[in-house]
C-alpha positions as CSV (number, residue, x, y, z in Angstrom):
1,M,77.8,147.6,-35.6
2,D,75.8,147.4,-38.8
3,I,76.9,144.5,-41.0
4,S,75.6,144.5,-44.5
5,V,76.3,142.2,-47.5
6,E,78.5,144.8,-49.0
7,T,80.8,145.0,-46.0
8,L,81.2,141.1,-46.0
9,E,82.3,141.1,-49.8
10,T,86.0,141.3,-50.3
11,P,87.4,142.5,-53.6
12,A,89.8,140.0,-55.1
13,L,93.4,140.7,-56.3
14,T,93.6,139.1,-59.6
15,K,96.6,137.7,-61.6
16,A,95.9,140.4,-64.2
17,Q,96.1,143.2,-61.5
18,L,99.3,141.7,-60.2
19,A,100.7,141.8,-63.7
20,E,99.5,145.4,-64.0
21,L,101.4,146.3,-60.8
22,L,104.6,144.9,-62.1
23,F,104.1,146.8,-65.3
24,E,103.5,150.0,-63.5
25,Q,105.9,149.8,-60.5
26,I,108.9,147.9,-61.9
27,G,108.6,148.8,-65.6
28,L,108.4,145.3,-67.1
29,N,106.4,145.4,-70.2
30,K,102.9,143.9,-70.1
31,R,103.9,140.5,-71.7
32,E,106.8,140.1,-69.3
33,S,104.6,141.0,-66.4
34,K,102.0,138.4,-67.3
35,D,104.7,135.8,-68.0
36,M,106.4,136.4,-64.6
37,I,103.0,136.2,-62.7
38,D,102.2,133.0,-64.5
39,A,105.5,131.5,-63.9
40,F,105.3,132.2,-60.1
41,F,101.9,130.5,-59.8
42,D,102.9,127.7,-61.9
43,L,106.0,127.0,-59.6
44,V,103.6,127.3,-56.6
45,I,101.1,124.9,-58.2
46,N,103.7,122.3,-59.4
47,S,105.3,122.2,-56.0
48,L,102.0,121.8,-54.2
49,V,101.0,118.9,-56.7
50,D,104.3,117.3,-56.1
51,G,103.7,117.4,-52.3
52,V,106.3,119.9,-51.6
53,D,105.2,122.7,-49.1
54,V,105.6,126.3,-50.2
55,K,106.9,128.8,-47.7
56,I,106.9,132.5,-48.6
57,T,108.8,134.4,-45.8
58,G,106.7,137.2,-44.4
59,F,103.6,136.0,-46.0
60,G,102.8,132.4,-45.1
61,N,103.0,128.6,-45.8
62,F,101.0,126.7,-48.3
63,Q,100.9,123.0,-47.1
64,I,99.4,119.8,-48.4
65,R,97.5,117.9,-45.9
66,T,96.0,114.4,-46.3
67,K,92.5,114.1,-45.0
68,A,91.5,110.7,-43.7
69,P,88.4,108.9,-45.1
70,R,85.4,109.5,-42.9
71,P,81.6,108.9,-43.1
72,G,79.5,111.6,-44.4
73,R,76.0,112.1,-45.6
74,N,74.0,113.4,-48.6
75,P,72.5,116.7,-47.3
76,R,69.4,116.3,-49.4
77,T,68.4,112.9,-48.6
78,G,70.4,112.3,-45.4
79,E,71.7,109.0,-46.9
80,P,75.2,108.1,-45.4
81,I,77.9,108.1,-47.9
82,P,81.7,107.5,-47.4
83,I,84.0,110.4,-48.0
84,E,87.3,109.2,-49.3
85,A,90.6,110.2,-48.3
86,R,92.0,113.1,-50.1
87,R,94.7,115.9,-50.2
88,V,94.0,119.4,-49.6
89,V,95.9,122.6,-49.7
90,T,96.0,124.7,-46.5
91,F,97.4,128.2,-45.9
92,H,98.8,129.5,-42.7
93,A,99.6,133.2,-42.5
94,S,103.1,134.2,-41.2
95,Q,103.3,136.0,-37.8
96,K,104.4,139.1,-39.8
97,L,101.3,139.1,-41.9
98,K,99.0,138.5,-39.0
99,E,100.4,141.4,-37.1
100,L,100.1,143.7,-40.2
101,I,96.5,142.7,-40.5
102,R,95.8,143.2,-36.9
103,E,97.6,146.7,-36.9
104,H,95.5,147.7,-40.0
105,M,92.3,146.6,-38.5
106,A,93.0,148.4,-35.2
107,G,93.6,151.6,-37.2
108,K,90.3,151.2,-39.1
109,L,88.4,150.5,-36.0
110,K,89.8,153.7,-34.4
111,T,88.8,155.7,-37.2
112,E,85.2,154.6,-37.3
């Protein structure tokens, strides 16, 4: 199996593309589509900032995790530096999403 840089790059789905899909498939005007996408992401972001996990059925969970402080080092100098405690967002795909991805990949591998 030959792996090139091109096969490792994944195209991104942008907020603008999501808004365009709402415009095309649901019939909202472009302004309403953009506003709906922005409102959705604002709600997700604000929930996470407030420490509330976001669960999207059939897609997955966004969770806030607190990472403990730990020792680290400067990669250039090797000098030890402390890494402070911080909160990070993690995503865990739902079983349904994982299965869809597995099925899709299995189908792709069979056609190659």
